[in-house]
BANU-768581 format. One line per 3 residues: number of its first residue (from 1); their letters; for each residue x, y, z of N, C-alpha, C. Coordinates in pm, whole numbers, plus 50000, padded with zeros to 5 digits. Example, Ala and Ser with C-alpha at 12.3 -4.5 7.8 and 13.67 -1.06 7.14 Angstrom:
REM residues 2
1	as	51319/49431/50780/51230/49550/50780/51320/49670/50780 ~ 51285/49775/50708/51367/49894/50714/51290/50003/50787;
***
This chain:
REM residues 48
1	msq	48911/50727/50121/48953/50625/50215/48962/50691/50352 ~ 48929/50616/50453/48935/50671/50589/49080/50681/50636 ~ 49100/50760/50736/49236/50778/50790/49288/50647/50849;
4	ler	49200/50571/50910/49239/50443/50968/49285/50346/50860 ~ 49210/50338/50752/49248/50251/50640/49378/50298/50576 ~ 49393/50428/50561/49515/50484/50503/49636/50448/50589;
7	nyk	49625/50464/50720/49736/50430/50811/49771/50282/50803 ~ 49670/50199/50797/49690/50054/50788/49769/50019/50661 ~ 49728/50075/50548/49795/50045/50421/49934/50106/50417;
10	meh	49951/50223/50475/50083/50286/50480/50180/50201/50561 ~ 50133/50146/50672/50220/50061/50754/50267/49939/50676 ~ 50177/49878/50601/50216/49762/50521/50320/49799/50416;
13	lle	50303/49913/50352/50400/49955/50251/50536/49984/50313 ~ 50536/50041/50431/50663/50069/50499/50732/49941/50543 ~ 50653/49843/50585/50710/49714/50626/50772/49641/50507;
16	knk	50718/49664/50391/50769/49598/50270/50906/49654/50230 ~ 50943/49769/50284/51072/49835/50259/51094/49869/50111 ~ 50986/49894/50041/50998/49938/49902/51005/50090/49894;
19	fnk	50954/50155/49995/50947/50301/49997/50999/50352/50130 ~ 51052/50474/50128/51089/50532/50256/50968/50607/50312 ~ 50978/50645/50435/50864/50705/50506/50817/50834/50441;
22	evv	50908/50916/50397/50872/51045/50337/50792/51027/50209 ~ 50832/50932/50127/50761/50906/50001/50619/50859/50028 ~ 50603/50766/50122/50471/50713/50153/50380/50822/50209;
25	fnm	50432/50907/50296/50349/51013/50354/50306/51116/50250 ~ 50380/51128/50141/50344/51225/50036/50258/51166/49926 ~ 50226/51038/49934/50142/50974/49833/49996/51014/49850;
28	tde	49926/51013/49738/49781/51036/49744/49713/50905/49786 ~ 49586/50915/49819/49511/50795/49856/49512/50693/49743 ~ 49498/50740/49621/49495/50650/49506/49627/50577/49490;
31	qie	49738/50647/49511/49869/50583/49500/49887/50477/49608 ~ 49845/50509/49728/49857/50411/49838/49774/50288/49808 ~ 49651/50308/49761/49565/50194/49728/49627/50110/49616;
34	yfh	49682/50177/49516/49742/50104/49404/49860/50019/49451 ~ 49954/50078/49522/50072/50002/49564/50036/49895/49666 ~ 49938/49919/49749/49894/49816/49844/49835/49700/49766;
37	wly	49754/49731/49665/49696/49627/49581/49807/49550/49509 ~ 49905/49623/49458/50014/49564/49381/50095/49465/49464 ~ 50123/49499/49588/50210/49415/49670/50138/49318/49762;
40	fee	50012/49343/49797/49949/49263/49901/49822/49190/49861 ~ 49755/49233/49757/49631/49168/49719/49661/49046/49633 ~ 49593/48937/49663/49612/48817/49582/49515/48819/49465;
43	svy	49560/48770/49356/49480/48763/49236/49455/48616/49204 ~ 49353/48590/49126/49327/48454/49081/49447/48403/49002 ~ 49511/48492/48927/49626/48452/48846/49748/48417/48930;
46	dlm	49755/48470/49053/49866/48435/49142/49858/48289/49183 ~ 49739/48233/49182/49718/48097/49230/49734/47993/49119 ~ 49754/48036/48999/49768/47942/48886/49910/47894/48872;
***
């Protein structure tokens, strides 16, 4: 993932107030992508 994309997703996770800044900065790219998907991506099942 690019640094720009990583920063964008990190900002969203910090705004969600689920994680503190230190935890988010220590996450791997895969962890950031997973939690961003978990909290922000809509699924077809969300719409049912």
